[in-house]
C-alpha positions in Angstrom: 13.4 197.2 63.9 13.1 199.7 61.0 15.8 199.3 58.4 17.3 201.6 56.1 17.7 200.2 52.5 20.5 201.6 50.4 20.7 200.7 46.6 24.2 200.9 44.8 24.0 201.0 41.3 26.6 201.5 38.4 28.2 200.1 35.3 30.1 196.6 35.3 33.4 197.4 36.7 32.8 200.7 38.1 33.7 200.1 41.7 30.3 199.3 43.2 31.8 196.1 45.0 34.6 198.2 46.3 32.1 200.8 47.7 29.9 197.8 49.1 32.8 196.2 50.9 33.8 199.6 52.6 30.4 200.0 53.8 30.2 196.3 55.1 33.4 197.0 57.2 32.2 200.4 58.4 28.8 198.9 59.7 29.7 195.4 60.3 26.9 193.3 62.1 24.4 196.3 61.3 24.4 195.6 57.6 23.0 192.9 55.3 24.1 192.8 51.8 21.9 191.6 48.8 23.5 191.1 45.3 21.3 191.6 42.5 23.6 189.0 40.4 22.2 186.3 42.4 18.6 187.0 41.0 19.5 186.1 37.4 16.7 183.7 36.2 17.2 180.1 36.7 17.7 178.5 32.9 17.7 174.8 33.1 15.5 174.7 30.2 18.4 175.5 27.9 22.0 173.9 27.3 25.1 175.7 28.4 26.1 176.9 25.0 22.7 178.7 24.7 23.0 180.0 28.2 26.2 181.8 27.2 24.4 183.8 24.6 21.7 185.2 26.9 21.8 189.0 27.2 22.3 189.2 31.0 22.5 192.9 31.0 18.9 193.4 30.0 16.3 193.8 32.9 14.5 190.7 31.6 17.3 188.5 32.6 16.6 189.3 36.3 13.7 188.0 38.4 13.2 191.4 40.0 9.9 190.2 41.4 11.8 187.8 43.5 14.3 190.3 44.8 11.6 193.0 45.5 9.7 190.1 47.7 12.9 189.4 49.5 13.7 193.3 50.1 10.1 193.7 51.5 10.6 190.8 53.7 13.9 191.8 55.1 12.3 195.1 55.9 9.6 193.4 57.8 12.2 191.9 60.0 12.1 188.4 58.3 15.1 186.4 56.9 15.1 185.3 53.4 16.8 182.4 51.3 18.8 184.1 48.8 19.5 182.3 45.6 23.2 181.7 44.7 24.2 182.3 41.0 26.8 180.1 39.3 28.7 182.4 36.9 30.7 179.4 35.5 27.5 177.5 34.5 25.6 180.7 33.6 22.8 179.6 36.0 21.6 179.3 39.3 23.0 176.9 41.4 20.9 174.7 43.8 22.3 176.5 46.8 20.7 179.2 49.1 22.1 181.7 51.3 20.3 182.8 54.4 20.0 186.4 54.8 19.0 187.9 58.3 17.4 191.4 58.7 19.7 194.2 59.7 19.4 197.8 60.5 21.1 198.5 57.1 20.2 196.5 54.1 22.4 197.2 50.9 21.2 196.1 47.4 24.1 196.1 44.9 23.9 195.5 41.1 23.9 197.2 37.9 20.4 197.5 37.5 19.1 198.3 41.2 17.8 201.6 40.1 16.3 200.4 36.7 13.0 199.0 38.2 10.5 201.5 39.6 9.2 199.3 42.3 12.5 198.1 43.6 13.8 201.5 43.5 10.9 203.0 45.6 11.9 200.8 48.3 15.4 202.3 48.7 16.0 205.2 51.4 19.3 206.1 49.7 20.1 205.6 46.0 23.8 205.5 45.0 25.3 205.4 41.4 29.1 204.5 41.2 30.7 205.6 37.7 33.8 205.1 36.3 35.8 205.6 32.9 34.5 203.2 30.3 38.1 201.9 29.6 38.6 201.4 33.2 35.4 199.3 33.5 36.1 196.8 30.7 39.6 196.3 32.0 38.4 195.6 35.4 35.5 193.3 34.1 38.0 191.6 32.0 40.3 190.7 35.0 37.4 189.7 37.2 35.9 187.4 34.6 39.0 185.5 34.0 40.1 185.1 37.6 36.9 184.6 39.0 34.4 183.3 36.6 36.6 181.2 34.3 36.0 183.1 31.2 38.5 183.6 28.2 39.4 187.1 26.8 37.6 186.5 23.4 34.4 185.5 25.1 34.7 188.6 27.4 35.1 190.9 24.6 32.4 189.6 22.4 29.8 189.8 25.4 31.1 193.3 26.0 30.6 194.6 22.5 27.2 192.7 21.8 25.2 193.2 25.1 27.3 194.8 27.9 28.1 198.1 26.2 24.7 198.7 24.3 22.7 197.8 27.5 24.7 200.0 29.7 23.7 203.1 27.8 20.3 201.8 27.1 19.4 200.9 30.9 22.2 201.5 33.3 23.5 205.0 32.5 20.2 206.6 32.5 19.5 205.4 36.2 22.3 208.0 37.3 19.9 210.7 37.2 17.7 208.8 39.7 20.5 208.6 42.1 20.6 210.6 45.4 24.3 210.6 45.2 26.8 210.0 42.3 30.4 209.0 43.2 33.4 208.5 40.8 35.1 205.9 42.3 34.5 203.0 44.9 37.6 204.5 46.7 36.6 208.2 46.9 37.1 208.8 50.4 35.3 212.2 50.7 32.3 210.8 49.3 32.4 207.7 51.4 32.9 209.6 54.6 29.8 211.8 53.7 27.9 208.8 52.8 28.7 207.0 56.0 27.6 210.2 58.2 24.4 210.2 56.5 23.7 206.6 57.2 24.9 207.2 60.9 22.4 210.2 61.2 19.5 208.0 59.7 20.3 205.2 62.1 20.2 207.7 65.2 16.9 208.9 63.9 15.4 205.4 63.8 
């Protein structure tokens, strides 16, 4: 089985998850999704308060070598034990999720297009963009609802790391994408993208 590997990048709160979920629904059992967030480095060596201050929007915060290893394994038809990240503890949990190889492998994360080795494994590169005000509002709602964060901490993290790292590392990767869409709910872009994947599946 020869897999099609798709990378979906974009800033925090841009609509990557919405777009990814639509692809999952469209292709069902033919797709496996790998979330880059799960590859944040394990930091058992420092206490929680210090972990909170780590710059998680810098490429060094991610164990990209392991992600690359897993993508290569999936492309070769092998299952992988994907780590699970616990955002409430700012650390990896002790759990793993088995991801089986599928005809379509989708990698989602803010820095998916930043690393050249990972980028070269992708057959299709997507960048989802959105207005900065919309992105911070979506992030704040998500972090409070799903990750147990308070508004003050969200604001501090956004100003100190998220915003500057976006312009330094995330935004420049838009130029490396094959397709740039302005919303995860852009129906025209999604239909074109879905048709492209269907064409590639027929060819393979």
